KOLKOLKE-440039 format. One record per atom (N, C-alpha, C, O, CB): x, y, z. Coordinates in steps of 0.02 Angstrom, whole numbers, plus 50000, padded with zeros to 5 digits. Glycine has a CB too. Example, Ala and Ser with C-alpha at 12.3 -4.5 7.8 and 13.67 -1.06 7.14 Angstrom:
% KOLKOLKE-440039
506604971650390;506154977550390;506604983550390;507124983450423;505654977650452;506424988850354;506844994750357;506455000250394;506705005750402;507044997050286;
***
This chain:
% KOLKOLKE-440039
503084883854071;503134881254004;502544883953963;501974883853985;503144873554005;502704886453905;502174889353863;501794883753826;502074878553811;502474894353812;501154884953812;500764879853777;501004879153704;501264883953675;500014881653778;500914873153676;501124871953607;500664875753560;500054876053569;501124864353590;500964878553509;500584881953457;500524877153398;501034875153369;500914888753436;499924875353381;499824870453328;499324872953278;498814876053295;499604863753357;499464871653216;499024873253159;498784880453161;498184881753167;498434868453158;499244884953157;499074892053155;498954894553083;498774900353073;499614896153188;499044890153034;498964892052965;498244890552942;497904886252971;499464888352920;498034894152891;497374893152863;497424887852808;497924887252773;497074899852835;496884883952800;496884878452752;496984880852680;497344877652642;496234874552757;496674886452662;496744888952594;497464891052578;497704889952523;496274894952583;497794893852628;498484896252619;498954890252611;499384890252568;498704900652678;498854885152653;499274879152648;499164875652581;499634873152550;499124874352706;498534875452559;498374872352494;498744875952438;499024872752393;497614872452482;498734882552438;499074886452387;499834885252389;500154884852337;498924893952395;500104884652449;500834883352456;501004876452429;501514875752394;501044883952530;500604871452444;500734864652420;500714864452344;501144861552312;500224859652449;500214867652315;500134867752242;500724871252209;500974868952158;499474871152222;500944876852238;501494880552208;502154876652210;502554877152165;501584887352243;502254872852263;502874868752267;502824862752222;503304861152187;502994866452340;502244859352221;502174853452178;502214855152104;502444851152065;501504849952193;501984861052085;502014863252015;502664866751998;502744869351943;501434867751999;503124866752046;503794869652037;503784877052021;504214879651986;504164865951982;503274880552047;503244887852040;503724891052090;504044896052075;502514890452050;503764888052149;504204890452203;504544884452234;504314878752230;503804894552256;505104885952267;505434880952307;505104880652375;504674884652391;506184882352313;505314875752415;505014874652480;505114880652527;504644882952558;505314868352512;505724883152532;505874888652577;505504895052556;505224898552598;506624890052578;505504896452491;505164902452467;504414902152478;504104907052498;505314903552393;504114896352465;503394895552476;503234896152550;502724899052568;503154888752449;503654893352592;503544893852664;503554901152687;503124903252726;504084889952703;504024905052662;504064912152680;503504916252649;503214920552682;504734915052658;503344914852586;502824918652551;502144917552582;501774922352592;502814916652477;501974911352596;501304909752621;501284909552698;500754908652727;501084903152594;501864910552729;501904910752803;501634904452835;501214904652880;501524916852830;501884898752810;501714892252838;502354888852861;502894890352835;501324887752786;502304884252910;502904880852934;503234876652878;502904873052842;502734876352993;503894877352873;504274874152820;504214866452823;504104863252772;505004876152823;504294863652881;504294856352887;503584853452879;503514847852855;504594854252954;503084857052899;502394854852887;502254854952812;501964850152786;501884859452924;502474860152778;502384860652706;502764854952672;502514851852625;502634867452680;503374853652694;503774848352665;503424841552673;503404837652625;504474848052698;503164840152732;502814833852743;502214833152697;502084827752670;502584833352816;501854838552688;501244838252647;501414837852572;501064834552535;500804844352660;501954841152551;502164840852481;502404833752464;502264831152410;502714846052466;502774830652509;503064824052497;502564818452507;502714812652491;503654822952541;501974819852533;501464814852544;501224812252476;501164816052428;500874817752585;501074805852473;500864802752410;500144804352391;499934803152335;500944795252414;499764807152438;499064808852426;499014814052369;499334819252372;498734811552491;498614812452319;498534816952262;498054822652278;498154828352255;498284813152202;497534821252317;497024826252332;497284831152385;497374829252443;496364822752356;497404837252365;497674842252410;497184843952466;497394845552522;497864848652371;496534843752451;496034845252502;496074840252560;496014842252618;495334845152472;496184833852545;496244828852598;496874830152640;496864829252701;496264821852568;497404832152607;498034833552643;497944839252693;498184838852749;498584835252595;497604844352672;497534850352713;497044849152771;497124852152824;497294856152670;496544845052761;496034844052812;496194838452861;495754836552900;495374842652778;496804835852860;496974830652908;496934833352979;497094839252991;497674827852893;496724829053024;496664831053094;497324830053130;497714825653113;496094827253128;497434834053181;498034833453221;497944828253275;497384826653294;498224840253251;498494825753300;498474821253357;498484813953337;498594812253278;497854822553397;498374809753385;498404802553375;497794800253336;497234802453349;498454798853443;497914796053288;497364793453247;496964788353288;497264784453326;497624790253181;496304788353282;495894783653321;496004776453298;496164775153240;495154785453314;495924771853345;496004764753329;495394762253290;495474758553242;496094760753394;494804764353311;494184762253278;493944767653231;494004773553246;493644760553330;493664765753174;493344770753131;492754773853168;492444770653210;493114767553063;492594780053151;492064783653185;491394780153179;491004780053227;492004790753157;491254777153121;490614773653111;490544767853159;490014766753188;490554771253038;491084763953167;491064758153212;490994760453284;490624757353323;491694753953204;491344765753303;491284768353371;490574770553385;490294769153439;491784774253381;490264774053338;489564776253347;489094770453354;488644770553396;489344780653289;489194765253314;488744759453318;488844755753385;488354753153413;488874754653260;489454755453410;489584752353475;489254756253532;488974753353578;490324751753488;489294762853527;488974767053579;488224766053576;487904765353629;489154774553568;487944766053517;487214764953511;487014758153539;486514757553573;486994765453437;487404753053524;487264746353549;487284746153626;486854743253658;487764741253519;487794749253653;487864749353727;487294753153760;487054751153813;488534752553748;487064758553729;486504762353757;485854758353754;485434758953798;486424768953719;485784754353702;485184750153696;485184744653749;484654742653772;485144747053626;485764742353768;485824736853816;485644739053887;485474734953930;486534734053815;485674745553900;485524748053968;484804747753986;484614749754041;485754754953975;
***
C-alpha cells in the first residue's frame, strides 16, 4: 500500500486559487486546474465561512487537539514542577 500524499500544494498558490474563486474570476474546476490544487480541498476552503484566507490556508492537518496548546504547556510545566 502506498503512503498517503497530503498537502502537496503551496500555501500561496492555494490562497490565490481561493481568492480567484471567491471573486468569481474563475470557476472551481478551472481554478483547480490552473493553480494545480485539489478540487475538493479548494471547494472546502472556498465554502468555509472564515473570511481570513491566511487562516484557511494555514490550517493544520489531522485530528484537532482536545486541549488548547497553552493549557497543555501549562499542565506539562506543572507536572514537571511536581517531580
